[in-house]
C-alpha positions as CSV (number, residue, x, y, z in Angstrom):
1,M,112.0,81.4,70.5
2,R,110.1,83.7,72.8
3,K,111.6,87.0,74.1
4,I,111.9,87.9,77.7
5,I,111.1,91.6,78.2
6,V,111.9,93.2,81.5
7,A,109.7,96.0,82.9
8,A,111.3,97.3,86.1
9,F,111.0,100.4,88.2
10,V,114.6,101.2,89.3
11,S,115.7,104.3,91.1
12,L,119.0,106.0,90.4
13,D,120.4,104.5,93.6
14,G,119.4,101.0,92.5
15,V,116.2,100.4,94.4
16,M,114.0,98.1,92.3
17,Q,110.3,97.9,93.4
18,A,106.9,97.8,91.9
19,P,104.8,100.9,92.0
20,G,102.9,99.9,95.1
21,G,102.4,101.7,98.4
22,P,104.8,102.6,101.2
23,K,104.4,99.2,102.9
24,E,104.8,97.2,99.8
25,D,108.1,95.5,100.6
26,P,109.8,96.4,104.0
27,T,112.3,93.6,103.6
28,G,115.6,94.3,105.3
29,G,114.1,97.4,107.1
30,F,113.5,99.2,103.8
31,N,111.0,102.0,104.7
32,L,110.9,104.0,101.4
33,G,108.3,101.9,99.6
34,G,106.0,103.6,97.2
35,W,108.7,105.9,95.8
36,V,107.4,105.3,92.2
37,A,103.9,106.8,92.8
38,P,104.9,110.5,92.9
39,H,106.6,110.1,89.5
40,F,103.8,108.2,87.8
41,D,102.3,110.5,85.1
42,A,100.3,110.3,81.9
43,A,103.4,109.5,79.8
44,L,104.4,106.6,82.1
45,G,100.8,105.4,82.2
46,A,100.8,105.3,78.4
47,S,104.1,103.4,78.3
48,M,102.8,100.9,80.8
49,G,99.6,100.5,78.9
50,E,101.5,99.8,75.7
51,L,103.7,97.2,77.4
52,F,101.0,95.5,79.4
53,G,98.0,96.0,77.0
54,P,98.4,93.0,74.8
55,P,98.2,89.5,76.3
56,F,101.4,88.5,78.0
57,D,102.9,85.9,80.3
58,L,104.6,86.7,83.6
59,L,107.9,85.3,84.7
60,L,107.9,85.7,88.5
61,G,110.6,85.2,91.2
62,S,109.9,83.1,94.2
63,S,108.6,85.9,96.5
64,Q,106.3,87.3,93.8
65,D,105.1,83.9,92.9
66,A,104.0,83.2,96.5
67,S,101.9,86.4,96.6
68,A,100.6,86.2,93.0
69,P,97.4,84.2,93.8
70,A,96.1,87.1,95.9
71,F,96.3,89.4,93.0
72,L,95.9,86.9,90.1
73,P,93.3,84.4,91.4
74,D,93.5,82.3,88.2
75,S,97.3,82.1,88.3
76,A,97.4,78.7,90.1
77,A,95.3,77.2,87.3
78,T,97.5,78.5,84.6
79,S,101.0,78.0,86.1
80,A,103.4,76.0,84.0
């Protein structure tokens, strides 16, 4: 059986968002996007490289799945 490993950026007040820019996800009037970037350092980069370096599959939610083809052009061809 395969494992599901979660890699999430979660602030202490419960905001979960990818390390994108300030306009990444303004859903519900959220205007603090891009909060991860100032905290991204060499140690976090090394951890992310270790996690995402080997081949892996992505399990996406519906909103991420809709935007994935723009970032992962081959995703439609490999979706299960």
